[in-house]
N, C-alpha and C positions, 0 to 999 in steps of 0.2 A: 504492499501500498503506501503512496508517494505521499509527498508533504501535503500535497493541494486535498488528497483525498480523506487524509488525518483533521486538516482543519475542518474541512465541510462537514466532519463528523464531529467534531466538538464545537461547531456554533449547533446544531442539528441537537444537540442533545437540552440545549434551554433555545427551542425555538420562538416564543412568546417576547424573553428579552432579546433574541437576534433580531426580531422583525422590529422589534422597539427603538433598537440603536440604528437598525436598518433607516427608518423612518427619520430619525433625526439627523442623520448625514443627507438624505434625499432633502430636507427642508433649508439644511444651511446651502448647500450647493444650490435647490433652485432659486431661493432668496439673492445671491451673492450673482448667477447668471442674470435672472432678470432685471438687478437693478443698474449693474454694468452694459449690459445690451441695451436696454432703454436710456438711457443717460447718454451714454455713446451716439446714439440713434437721433437723440435729441440735440446734442451740440450741434452733431454734423447737419440734422435739416434744418435747426432756425434759422440760421443766417441766411440758406440756400433758399428758403421760402419766404422770406423778407425781399429777399434782392427780385424772387419771382412776382410773390406780391404785389409790393409797391416800390421796387426799385427799378420797372421798364426800362422805361425814360431816365435818361442824364441831365435833362434840362426841363423846365417848363418856363412858358413866357407868360404871366397871368395881368389881368386888367387894373389900375385902381379904381374902376367901376365894376359892375356885377359882368358887363359886356362891354366886346371890343371888336373892331374893324376885322372882319376875316381878310384882308386883304395880308395883312401880318404873314397871314399862312403861307401864301406865293412869295413872299419875302424871304422867307425862311428855305421855301424850299427852292430855290435859289442858290444857297449857300453848299457847296459841295461837303460829303462825306459826313452825310445824314443821314437820317428819314425822320420823319416827321407828320404827326396827325393833329388835326383841330377837335376840340372836342364841347360840348353843351349839355348839361343836364338842367330838365326840369323835373316836380315833383308833382304827382298829379295821380292818378284812383284807375283801377281797371272798370269796366263796366262789367257787371254779371248781375244774371236773372236769380241766384242762388237768394231767397230772403234769408235762408240762415248764417249767412255771410256780412261781419257786422262793417260800417264805412273805413274804421278803423285798419280794417284786416286788408281792404282793398287798396293800398296804399303803397303808389309803386314809383321807383325812380326811374324816370326815361333817360336814357345815356346814348347820347349820338355822338358818331364818330364820322370822319371826314373816310376813313377807310376800316375796314374791321378786320381784314385781311393780313396784319403786316407786326414784326417783332413786338410794337406798342402796346399792342392787345394780348398777341401769344397765347389765343384759343388754342385748347387741344379738341376739336371736333370731333365729337360723337357720332353724328348724324347730321347728313344736310349739307349745305356751300354756305363760305361766308360771303361770296362776291355776289349775291342777290341782292334785293333791295327790301328784305325781310327783316323783322326780328330774329335776337340771338337770345336765347337762355340757357340755364344751365340744366345738367341731368338731376340736378336735385327739384329746383322749381319744376320741371317737367314732371317729376314723380308726384308731386305735389299736387299738381292741375291736371295732371293723368293728360298731359298734352304730348301732340308728337308734330313732327316736321311737317307742313301743309294745314296744320290748324288756324285759326284765325285770333288774333286778341284784339280784344274792342278796348280804347283809351281813350277819357275824356281831354280834351285838348281846349285851346284858347278858339279853335274854329269849329268845337262843335265835337261829336262822338266819332272818333275814326279806328278804323279795323285797319289791322296790318298782319300778315300771315309770319307763321315762325319759320324761317330759312334754314336753322340751325339749331342742334343741342350740342352745348360743348361741357367739357368736366367742368366741376366745380371750383371758381376761380376768386378771388376777393375782390378783383374786380365788378364783376355779378353776383356780389352777396346777397344771401336772400335765405329767408325762414327756413325751417325743416319741416314746418307742418301749418295749418290755419291757425292753430294755437298760438303760435310762436309769432305769427302775423298780427297779432296785436302791438309786437313790442318792438318789431323792426319791419319797416317797405323790403316788395319785394323788386326786382334789380332785372334792367332789360334794355338789350342794347340795340341801336337802330342805326340806320343811316345817319348823317348829320341833316342833310337838306327835311328830312322830315321832322325833325323837331323844330328846325326854323322856320317853316312851313307853319307847323300846326300851331304855333307859338307867337307866329307873329315876330320873327325874329332875323328875316331875311336879312343872309349879308353879314349878321352879327355869329361871334363864336364866344366861348366862355374863356376858354386857355388853348393853347398848342405846346403838344407833348413834341419832345425830340431825342431819338437815339444816335448816340456816333455811331459809325460802320468801324468795324475793326480797322484796326492800323491809323485811324485819324487823331490825331495829335489834340487831347482832348483843352489846354491850354490856352491854342492857337485859335479851335473852333470855338469855345467861351468868348474871347476876346472879341470873333467876329460876330456872332451872334448877342452880345453886349454894346457893341459900336451899330448894330441895328435898331435895338428897341429904343436905344436911346434918341433917336430920329423923332422917337414918337411917345411923348411925355404920358398917355394913357396906357402904357404898360412897362413892364418893367420883368427882368430875366433872371429867376432863380433854379439853381443846381438841385436835383432832385439824391435828398439826405436821406439815411436810413440810420434812426436813433437805437441803434441795439443798446444802448445802453440806456434808455427808457424804458424799453420795451421788456427787455429781460435780464432788467439789473437784479431782480431776487432770485433769480434762476439758479445761481452757483449757492446761495446758500441753501437753498430748497433740495438741489443735486449731493450736495453736503451732507445733510439729515437725512436723503435714502441710502450714500454709503455706509452711513453708520450702521444706518437700519439692518440694511440688505446685509452686511458683512458681520450683525452680532447673530446671526442664527448658526452660520458657521463654527463664529467662536464659542457657541452655548452648546452646541453640540458636541465638541472636544470633553465638557465635563461631563458628558451623557457617555462618553466612549471611555472616558479612563476610569467612572464607576462601574462600568460593565466588566471592563477587563481586571481592574481589582479585585471585584469579587469573584471573578472566574477563575483566579488565579488562587485566590486562598481556599473556594472550594476544590480545588483540584492538585493543594499541595502534596496531598499522599500518592497521586499518580505519578505526579514530576519525580517524588523520592524513589519510588519504585523505579520509572525510567530511570534515574541515575545508579541505583544498586543494578541493573544488568549493561551498563555501559554508555550510556547518552551520555554526551558531555552538555556544559551548561550553554554552549553555543546552539546547539540543535534545540535544546529546549525552548531558546530564546526565538528560533526561527521558527516552531510550530506554531509560539504565540504571532510572532509576526506575519506569518500567512493566515493566521486568521483574520489579522487587522485586513490586510491587503483586501481578502474577499467582502467582509463589510464595506470598507470602501468603494472598491469596485463597482459592486453591486448598486449602492448609496448614489454612487455618483454619475452610474449610467442611467439612473432611473432620474438624479435630481437634474440632469443636462436637458431629460426630453421635457420633466417639467417645467423646466428653467424657463425653454424655451417661450411655451407657452405664455408665463406670468411674463414674460420680456414684451412679447403681443398686448397682454393687457396693460403690462405699465408704460407703454409706448402711448395707446390709446387714452389713458387718462391723463397723461401730462401733457399732450398734444392740447387735449382736449381743457385743461387746466389754463394753459397759456394762449389758446383762443388760435392754435396754429392747425391749417387744414392741409396735410402732406400726406401722398399715398408711397412715400417711399422707404425702400426693402430696410432692411434689420442690420444692424452694423453688430454682427456677432464673433468676429473674431476673438477681441480682447476679453470678452466677458467669458467665451467658455474656455478658452486656455486659464484665465485666473481661476473658474471655477471647478474646472476639473483640477488642476494643482492645489487648490485648497481640499477638496475633495478627499484628495489621496495625502497629501503633507500635512493637514490639521491630524489626522485619526493617525497618522503614525507619530506626530509629535506627542498628542496625548495620552499614546499609547506607552512611551518609552521608558517610563517609570513602571509599570506594571512588567513589560516586556525582561528590564533589570532582575525584577522581582522572581521572575519565575527561572530565572537562572542562578541566583542564590537560594532557593529555594534549599534547605537541610537536611538531609536523612534522616539523623538522630531525631533533631526537630519532631519531624513529621511523624515517626514510630514512637515518639513517646506521648503523643496524642495531648499537648500540654494545652489548655486552653490560652487563648490569646490574650493578652494583658492590656488594657488599653492605653494607648499611648499620649504623652501630655503634648500638648501643642506648642510648635516651634515657636520661642517667643521672636524669633527674628523674620517670619512673614507679619506678623500684627506690627512690628517695628515699617517695615521695609512698607507695607500695606497703609500706614497712617504717614507717613513718608510721600506717597502717590498723590492721596487725597489732599494732603496741605500742597505739594506743589501745585494740585489744579487749581487753589485758590488764586493763583496769580498769572492762570493763563485767561487771555480777554479774546476766545475765539471759541465758537463751536467744538472742537477737537478737543478741548479739555473733556468731553464724557470718555476720554478714550483711559489717560490717568485714572480718573476718579472709580472708573467702574474695576479697572483694574485693583483699585487699590480696597475698594467695597470688598472684592471676591477674597483676597489676601485678609483682612481683618474678620472676614464672615464668620469664621468658624468661633472665634472668642465672643461675638457678638451674640452668637444663635446657644452657644454655652450659656451662657449669662438669662438669656431671654428663656431657654430652656428651664432654669433655675425660680427663674419668677413665676413661670408657668404653671412648674408643682402645686403650690396649693391653691391654688384657680381649680385645676383641675381635678384635684384631692376632694376640693368644698362642693362644685356641681355637678361629680361624675362619679364619686367615689372610688370604689374598688379599680373599675375598669379607666378613671384616670388615672389612679395611682398606676397602674400598669403601663399606660400610654406614655406618660411623662416619665417612669424610667427606661422604656425603650427609644426614646429620644435620644439619651446620652449613652447608648451603650457604642454603638457604633458613630460616634462623634464625627469623626472625618466624611465619610461618606454620608452620611445623612446632611450636615450642613453643605457640601457640594451639593447636593440635591438641591438644596432650598436656596443658595443663592442664586443659582440660574433663575428661577422665580422670581425673584429678588433683583436682581439688573434687569429683568423684563419689566416689571412693575413701575421701578424708577424713569425706566422711560418712558412708557406711557404717560405717566403723571405728568412730566417733562411736557412732551410734547400736546398734548390734549391743554394743559394748563398755558403753554405759549400759544396756541389756536384760540382761546376764550382769550385770553389779553390782550393782541394784539386786533382782535378783532372789535374789542373794547374801545382800545387806544385809536384806530380807526373812525371809528363811527363817532368819538367824540370831536376829532379832526376836522372829519368831514363835514357834520352840522353848525362847526364855527367858522368852516371857510368855503363852503361851497354857495355862498351868495346869494341866498334867498331859496325858496320853496321847489323851484323849477327854473332849469336853465332852456329854454326854448330856441332851438337853431331854424334861420328859414334859410332858402335859398340867398336869398338878401335881404332886407328890411327899407320898405317901401318910407316914406315922410308920414304916411298917416297911422302906419301901423302900432308907433309905439299909444299912440292915441285909442287905438281901437282894444291894443292888448290892456288897457288901463280901465277900460270901459265895462270891459268883460267880467262877467257876477262870479264874483268869490276873487276877484283880484284886490287886493291892497294897495299896492305899488307895482312898476315895472319900472326897469331901466336895462337900455339896451350898450353893449360895449364891442369897442374893435379886438383883433385877435390877428398877430400877423406873424408868422416862422420865419424869424430872423437868420442869416447863415453866417456862423463864428467859425472861428478853425479851432480843434485840439489837435495837437501832438504833428500837424503837418496833415491833419483830415478834415473836411468840412463837416459842420452839421448843423442838426436845427437848433433852436431855439425859442419858442413860443413866447413872446413879447405880447402883454396885456394892454389895455390902454385906459387907466381909468381915470376918474375925477375924482377930487377930495371933497366937492359938494354932495357926493351919492355914496361914498367908498363904506360908510357906515351902515349905512343902510342897506345896503348890499355887498356885506365884507367876503372879498376874496380870499383875505389871506389873512394870519392872526400876525401878533410881531410883540413879544414880550408884555403883553397889558398895555401896550398906548396905542391909543386910539390910529385907526388906520389913515383917517383924515390925514393925523398930524404928519406921521411919515411920507404923503402921497405930498403935502402942501409943500416942506422942506425938499421936495426933488428941485435941483436944479434941470434945466434944456438938456445935460448931457449925463445927466446920473440915473441909477434905476434899482429897484430893490429884486435879490433874487432867493428864489425858492430855496431850502439846503439841500434838497437833491440835486438842483443844478448845481449850485456850488459846490457839491463834491465831486459833481463829474467833472466842472469844470477845473478843480482844483486851485485855484487861487483864492487871494483872502479877499475881507473886506476893506474897502480902500482902496485896490488896485483896479484896474482897467480893462476890458473886454472889449474886444472889437468886434462889430456887427456890422454887416451892408445895407446901408441905408439908399434913397434915393439919389444923395450925393458921393456915390461909393463907400468904401470902408470907411468906421467912423466910431473912434475909446467910448465907451462908456463907463464912467466910474462907480461901479458896486458899492452902496453906501448901507446896505442893510441887508440881514436873511430873516427872512420869513417863512412862514410855512402854512401851505394849502396842499388840497387836493385834487383841485384842477387841474385837467391832464394828468392824471396819475403824481399828480405833485412834481412836475417837472416844467421851470418855465420863470418867466420874471414880470416884472411890473414898472411902467413909466405912466407919467403923468397923461392922459389924453391929449392936450397941445401938442406936447413935444411928440406924441408917439406919431400924428398924423403929419408933422410937419418932414419929420426923419425917413416916415415908410409911406407917405401920402396916399393911404388907401382913403378912399371918398364913401365910402360903403360899411358897413355893418352886418353882422349873419346873427349874432345869438342879443337873447335878451333875456335877463333875469326877472321873475316873478316873485312879489309875497305873498300868499294867499290869507285871505280873511280867517280869524278865527273860528267861525261858523261854517268850515265847509272844511271836505275832506281833503287830503293829497290826491285819490283818484277824482274827484268831481271836478278840481281844479285842472285837469290834465282833460278831461270830457269836455269842460265847457271854452276849454282854449282851443279846443282841437275841433269845436261846433263853429267855432269865428276863423280860422284860419285853414281847416282842412288839408288838403292835399299839399300845399304850400309848406306845412311843415316837415321839416326834413328829420329831426330827433327831436326827442322831449326826456329830460332827463333830471331826476330830484336828486336830493341826499338820500333819500330811503332806496332807490334803484342801487346807488355808488357804495350804500353800506351792501347790499341785497350781493351786488357783484364781489366786492371783496372779500365777504363773506362763504361765499361759494367759492374762490378760488383759495382761500387760505384753508377753508376747511376742507377741500378737494386735496391739497397738496398735503395739509398735517395727515387726512385720514389715508392716504395712501403710506405714510410713513408709519402710523400705528398700526396700519394692516401690517407690513412686516415684520414690527416688535411683537404684532400676537402671534405671526409666525412662531418669532422665535420662542413666546410663552409656551405655545401648544409643546416645544420642546423641552420647558421646563415642566409640564405635564406628563411629557413621557419619561422624563427623570426622574420622577416622582413614583410613577408605576413603577417603572425599573425598580428604585431601591427599595419598594416595599416588596415586591416579589420577590427580592435579593431577603431580604430580612423574614420574611413571611418561609422562604426554604431551610434556613438558618435556624429556623425555631419551631420546626415540624414537631420536633419529640417534645417542646416545650406547651406547643398548642394542645398537643395528645393528652399530656398529664393534667392539662386545665379543664378539657372534656371531660376526662376520664373521674374526675372530684365534683362533677356538675355545672360547671362552664357550658351552659346554651351557646349554639350556633349565633345565636343576634348576640351573645354581649361577647362572643368572638368579635363578629362584625364589627360592633362599634367597639371595640376596644383597637382594630386596627384602622378604623375611618378617625378616631379621635389621634393617632398618632399621624396620620397625613395628614389629618387637621392643621395639628402641630407645626408640622413643618410649612406649611401654605401659609399659617397665619406667623410663624417668625418672620417668613420671606417677605409676606404685608405690610407688616409693621417696619420692619428695618427699610425695606425698600419703600414706603411713602416718607419713610425720614428722612431719605438721602435724595427721592425724588424732590422732596423741598427744598433741601440745600441746592440741588440742580436748578431748580425756578429762581430761586435766590441769585446764585452764581450769575444765570445768564440776564437776569435784568438788570444786570450794572455795565453789560457792555453789548447784549442785542441789541440791533436795531434793525427795522423793515423801513427804507423810503425816509431814513433819519429821523424814524420815529420810536421811540424806545417805550417800553410798557413798564409800569408800576408794580412793584412785586406785591402779591397777593394770591391766596389759597381760595379755590372755587370748591364748597363745601360739597356741590351736587359732582363736580367730578370726581374729588377722594372719595366719597362715600363709594359711587360707583368703580371706582379702578380696585379700591379693598373688597368690593362685594366680587368683580371678576377674579380677582388672587385666589379667595376662597372657595371660590363655586371652583376652580380649576384643582385648585388640588383637593377638595370632596371627590370630584368625579373621576381624579385621578389616584384616588384611595380607592374606589371601589370596587374596580378589578380586584384587587389582592387581597382585601376584605372578602369580596366573596369566593377566591378560592380556598384563602385559608379555614373558612368556615364550613368549605364540601371536602376537604380531606378525612378520609375514612378513617374513622378512632383507630382500627385496626392497623392502619398503616402508620399511623402518624406513633404507636409507640412503639413499632420495631424499627423505627425509621433509625439511618445510620449514617 
């Protein structure tokens, strides 16, 4: 019989223990593979998605008024080295006979393009053609509408109801973003692309356009092309040139923190499985001491005995890694979908599997081997004489060096101002945990004796019989509890912080965006039922430079006479009007997020592109805002119009009457302006979006941690089964003197509950410490959160930990009670 057969036979002697150990490896490998593959895919896909969705053009020509002459397109097309198209967008309504569909669900953004089949649109055709004179919709919209190529669409226009047939169905794209269902159409309009001349005719804008999109051809010198385009627009003071820039820092600025949390949670599983493997092998060696001693007497060397155990470990790791890699691929696909959904990315690119597969396979092999080194070494050191004497193993004292090193690691974590502090902290907890467990078991004894009598006395005594093994099982659950408590509390605290800042800096109860605001619109808005006051404001994406690359900085033009009623930012307790009133013509306030991205200091200058060319502006203060996800700058409205030349506005802030609800306010505003409204967003919506984003992010992390806690449940089950096997004769004696099966089950369950109770109490204590430590440095969007403990979260985490311990103890307890009395009494 070769070594592999011997290893297989030995593993099959304890089938349930072997299965549970393999499952722990499977979970660890799967979570490691899933996290690394999904994060690598996201890191590669996000920039490509941003470029494909929002960066098809290199430059755009916009107007200082909502529309300008289409002759600009003809002038641009005479410049070699680039392709260009003209665009115009109009908000309108679909004409549908279905009475079940509300007016707000019929909103549609009609986008006109001078050409639909160019790299600037980049549509991937599913069916139909882009060269016709009809409409283009996405496959998602076609699915919801149940539409196909050739079907007509009826649209309200200034020239009456117009019909256009569907000429093409294309893959879903951000340019033609639309709802995924009629229900979601209450919150977002549909988008339909049509030839430009149709929009111009239908809305009486013949000869006018809204923008020109320009894409450089390969080999064209970007600097020279920009200079030629800039020279062209300077001949016409109604237009200006702007490079198309992607603000990756603003779009995905929180992704790195989220990815780090995923890495920690994913690798936690494989780390915790090492404890289960160590425990299983350690007990297996103890059980087979006599066998190893007998093998030594017939000539087997210590090296051969070590190889016996090593082959067992290799079989366990190979089986667990193979199954874990398969499950991990499915987990990676799931995590990818969730990550993309959280960050609003629509991409069907493939998976980046190589790195995740290599790392997870290496972890699935190396970690079990590393965890088994001590048991393997012990197998070779088995003493023949000691085994033959059958002396009872005395409980060894806990080595003091472990407590000292653990305490040192915990203290060192206090000085780390990064989420990676969890690594030394959790390692320190693992080292000091046996001492804490021993103290907790001592405190538990009188409580168990008072509450459960004889059964409690036996259970509390058994907790200390194999202190090393039992505490190692408990610490796995303890670490999981601490991490779940940290992530759940972070989620709750950050959402509460966001909610506070959003309501303080949103500028009112509703922000209404129109294509452009007519001179009479503000009066109409103020006259709308439920509107207490309203105010318009201008916004411009100013171009600036960071590390040699151009970026966009949203700049808001605000007036000192209205900013206190419609606060768009908060600034150190001082009135907003005082800040704006002090601003000079070349001064601005910058949000803390933008300030952090810029990297400068208050009092320094930032150079922004203006109508007069690049101009330095002094940053005189840092403020907090949640407009544009907390990324922007503020300037006095007079200086704003002088520098950027915009003669129209698109946004209006609304304050509601106290007697009306936010929902009724929206309905009243929509009834007044109808399809002209491009979007309506209030602070409640933004809180909901932020809450969904961060709850989704932390839910993914907590899901991975819960998988690790499943490993802790496996560890508790394994340990209890080992304890039962060692105490079969003892349990038989109890049955012989009258202890019932129910009492046996109760004793074993109490023992498992004690393991879980210790893990939960100590885990919650260290979780609270983690919460405090992260509150001293961690910030999202420069927003820190206040240290605090949610009793609801704490209670839920405690209940979950205790439930895991009870469920994990049930199978060993049932097996102990089912052991036949005759078998137990003759068990050797």
